[in-house]
N, C-alpha and C positions, 0 to 999 in steps of 0.2 A: 360133658365133653370138655368143658373149659378147664377143669382141674386135672384132666388126664395128661400125663407126661409121656413123651416119645423119645426113644433112643435112635439117633440118626448117625450113621457112619458116613463121613464125607471123605473124598479122595481126590478131588480136582479143584475147581475154582471156588469151592466153599471153604477150602483150607485156610488156616490163619496166614495172612500175608497175601492171599490171592484176591482177585477182583470182587468176588461175590461173598466174601466172608462177612461183610457188613450186614448181610441178611440174618446172621446168627448172633447179633449183639445181645439179644435177650436170652440166648441159650446158655446153659451151663456146660462148660467144657469138662469132659470126663477124661481128657488126656489123649495121648497117642494110642492108636490101635492098628491092628492089621487083621486081614481076613485069613481064613483057612486057605491052604493052597489049592483052591478049586475054582478060580475066577480068571478072567482075562481083562487087562486094562488096555484100552485103545485110545488113540488120539483122534478126536473128531474136530479137526481144524483147531479152534482155540478152546475147545472143551475136552474134558476127559469123559470116557464112557466105560462103565463096568458091565461086563458080560458074564452071565452065568456059564460055567463050564470052562475048563482050562486047568492049568496047574501052577498058577502064580499066586503068591501071597501079595495082596495089594495093601500098601501102607496108607494110612490116613489118620483121621481124628474122630473121636466119638463125642457126641453132644447129647444132652438131655434138653428137650425143648417142649414148649407148649403147643397146643393145637393151633393157635394163632400163628406162631412162627412157622410151624410145619406147613400151614396153608399158604403162607407167604412164599416159602420155598417151592411148594408145589406149583404155584402160579408162575414163578420165575423160571422153573425148570420145564414149563409147559407139560406138566403131568396131566394126563397120561399119554399125550400124543407123542412128544419127543422122548421123554424119559418116563419110565414107570417105576413106581416104588415097590420094592420087594424086600424080602428078608434075606440077610446074609449071615453066614456063620463066621464068627470072629475067632482068632487064634486061641483066646482064653476059654473057648467053649460056649460063650454066650452068643446071643443073636441081637441084631439091630436092623433097622430099616435102612435102605440105601436107594439111591436113584440108579436104575439099571437101564441098559439099552437092549434092543432086540438084535438077534444075529444078523439080520439083513442090514441094520444100521452100521454094524461093525465090519461088514464085508469090504475087503480091499483097503482097510485102514491100518495104519501103523500100530503094531502091538508093542506095548512097553513092557518087555519081558522082566525088567527089574521090579515092576510093580509100584513105582514111585513117580507120581506126577511131577514133583519138584525136580526130579532128575532127568526130565525129558530132553533137555538141551545139553546134558553133560556129554563130553566126548566119550566115544567108545573106549573101552579099556585099552591101555597101551599094549601094543603087540610088538614083539621083537622084529627088528628090521631084517628083511631077507638079505641074502648075500649080495644080490644085484644092487640093492639100495645102499649098501655100505661102500660099494666101490666108487660112488660119486658120479654115476652116469646121469 
């Protein structure tokens, strides 16, 4: 088991520049990746959650890691109680493991329809002002 390598798709706090990325320091980055458009990305307070089902391409990064690093991430993600590891389909047709949430955990949570955790605080796209807003009322 020690020699086996795992491919892990990350989309939230494990991303480069995010708080939990340090857990992946021993992992090999395989670069940016995105899922097939069949998932839902939700905001769980300060964490991201990936839900099977939906129509969103979720943007993230792909890593190759050892069993030891995967075990460390499992422990940090409270696998399998809070997050469970499952297989996701990537846009290039390959598969990787990812931390997923169950539907009841995502209920009434904000959906990130753009599929990008880093853009969760970005302002909504600019909309033209309506006539009443231009009149200066």
